[in-house]
C-alpha positions in Angstrom: 0.0 0.0 0.1 1.4 3.4 -1.0 1.8 5.7 2.0 -0.8 8.6 2.1 0.2 12.1 2.8 -1.2 13.7 6.1 -2.8 16.4 4.0 -4.8 14.0 1.8 -5.7 11.8 4.8 -7.2 14.8 6.5 -9.1 15.8 3.2 -10.5 12.4 2.7 -11.4 12.0 6.5 -13.4 15.2 6.2 -15.5 14.0 3.3 -16.0 10.5 5.1 -17.1 12.2 8.3 -19.6 14.3 6.4 -21.0 11.0 4.6 -20.9 8.7 7.6 -21.2 10.7 10.8 -22.8 14.1 10.3 -26.6 14.8 10.9 -28.3 18.2 10.5 -31.9 18.9 11.5 -33.7 22.2 10.9 -36.8 20.9 12.8 -35.7 19.3 16.2 -32.4 19.9 18.1 -30.3 16.9 19.0 -29.3 16.5 22.8 -25.4 16.1 23.0 -23.5 14.1 25.7 -22.7 17.4 27.3 -26.4 18.2 27.7 -26.3 20.9 25.1 -28.8 21.1 22.2 -27.7 21.5 18.6 -28.9 21.3 15.0 -25.7 19.5 14.2 -24.9 15.9 15.4 -21.8 13.9 14.8 -21.7 10.2 15.5 -18.0 8.9 15.0 -18.8 5.3 15.6 -19.6 4.6 11.9 -16.3 6.5 11.0 -14.1 4.6 13.4 -15.6 1.2 12.4 -14.9 1.9 8.6 -11.5 0.4 7.4 -10.6 3.3 5.2 -11.4 5.8 7.9 -9.6 3.7 10.6 -6.5 3.8 8.4 -6.8 7.5 7.9 -7.3 8.1 11.7 -4.2 6.0 12.3 -2.2 8.1 9.9 -3.4 11.4 11.4 -2.9 10.3 15.1 0.5 9.0 14.6 1.6 12.2 12.7 0.5 14.1 15.8 2.3 11.6 18.2 5.4 11.9 16.1 5.4 15.7 16.6 4.7 15.4 20.4 7.8 13.3 20.9 8.0 10.4 23.4 4.6 8.9 24.4 4.2 5.9 26.7 0.4 5.3 26.2 -2.7 6.4 24.4 -6.3 6.1 25.5 -9.4 7.8 26.9 -12.8 7.6 28.2 -15.1 4.8 27.1 -16.8 4.5 24.6 -15.5 6.9 22.0 -11.8 6.4 22.8 -11.9 2.6 22.9 -11.9 2.2 19.0 -9.4 5.1 18.7 -7.1 3.3 21.2 -7.2 0.1 19.2 -6.5 2.0 15.9 -3.6 3.8 17.5 -2.0 0.7 18.8 -2.4 -1.2 15.6 -0.9 1.6 13.5 2.1 2.0 15.9 5.4 1.4 14.1 7.0 -1.9 14.4 8.9 -2.3 17.7 7.1 0.6 19.3 6.4 0.4 23.0 3.3 2.4 22.8 0.6 1.1 25.1 -3.2 1.6 25.3 -5.7 2.2 28.2 -9.3 2.8 28.9 -10.7 5.1 31.5 -14.2 3.8 32.5 -17.0 6.5 33.3 -17.8 4.4 36.3 -15.3 1.8 37.8 -16.6 -1.6 37.6 -14.2 -2.9 40.5 -12.7 -5.7 38.5 -10.3 -3.8 36.1 -6.7 -3.2 37.1 -6.1 -6.4 39.2 -3.3 -7.5 36.9 -2.0 -4.2 35.9 -1.9 -2.4 39.2 -4.0 0.4 37.9 -6.6 1.9 40.1 -10.3 1.0 39.7 -11.7 2.5 36.4 -8.3 2.3 34.5 -8.1 -0.7 32.4 -5.7 -1.9 29.6 -1.9 -1.5 30.1 -0.2 -0.7 33.4 0.3 3.1 33.7 3.1 4.3 36.0 3.7 7.7 37.7 5.7 9.8 35.1 4.2 8.1 32.1 3.7 10.4 29.1 0.0 9.9 27.9 -2.0 11.2 25.1 -5.8 11.3 25.6 -8.0 10.3 22.6 -11.5 11.5 22.0 -14.0 11.1 19.2 -15.9 14.4 19.5 -15.0 17.4 21.7 -17.8 19.8 22.8 -17.1 21.2 26.1 -14.1 18.8 27.0 -15.7 17.8 30.2 -15.5 14.1 29.7 -11.8 14.0 28.6 -10.9 16.5 31.2 -12.4 14.2 33.9 -10.2 11.4 32.4 -7.1 13.8 32.5 -7.8 14.6 36.2 -7.8 10.8 37.0 -4.6 10.2 35.2 -2.9 13.2 36.8 -3.8 11.8 40.2 -2.0 8.7 39.3 1.0 10.8 38.5 0.9 10.6 34.7 1.7 13.4 32.5 -1.2 14.2 30.1 0.6 15.5 27.2 -2.4 16.5 25.1 -5.8 15.2 23.8 -6.2 14.3 20.1 -9.9 14.5 19.1 -11.3 13.5 15.8 -13.6 16.5 15.7 -13.7 19.7 17.6 -17.3 21.1 17.7 -15.9 24.5 18.4 -18.1 25.1 21.5 -15.6 25.8 24.2 -13.6 22.5 24.3 -10.4 24.1 23.1 -10.7 26.9 25.7 -11.5 24.4 28.5 -8.4 22.4 27.6 -6.3 25.4 27.5 -7.5 26.5 31.1 -6.5 23.0 32.2 -3.0 23.4 30.8 -3.6 20.7 28.2 -3.3 21.1 24.4 -6.3 20.0 22.4 -5.4 18.7 19.0 -8.4 18.5 16.7 -7.9 16.4 13.5 -11.0 18.1 12.0 -13.3 21.0 13.0 -17.1 21.3 12.9 -16.4 24.2 10.4 -14.7 21.7 8.1 -17.8 19.6 7.8 -20.8 21.9 8.3 -21.1 25.3 6.6 
């Protein structure tokens, strides 16, 4: 397979998001995870589960990780970050030590037994000082991912940034900035919806 440029990957991803994930309603507002109402809705699950899009996301996420430098682990809050974590691990370069993790919204009490992670953090073992990248499918206010960041910070991890497939441009960037974490959107609402 011929490598795809980052610019072309982003361009194709924008078209695929428009086709697979974007809904607009003039008549009735959608209720978002943040509780806000909007005429615009993005369901990234069909995008993340599409083989072409998964490849594009892997290209774009790893381009950002290379710019960041050393990263020990990637992951984020269930459910949106789970497929992204799998894509990121699968697309890691051969010999990479990049690990994945999941932050549960509510700890189940059974995860972390083997890894030593606190309840609610599953997947690979995380250690104090690990440099981690949060992943998110759609960012509105940033509340969910920032909650995950606080959990990771309490463990002693260094949350380097949050990479999101789409920033709805509704305050998430500012919330991350206020928390001292860089938000890196792969696409913006303004790229998809005019």
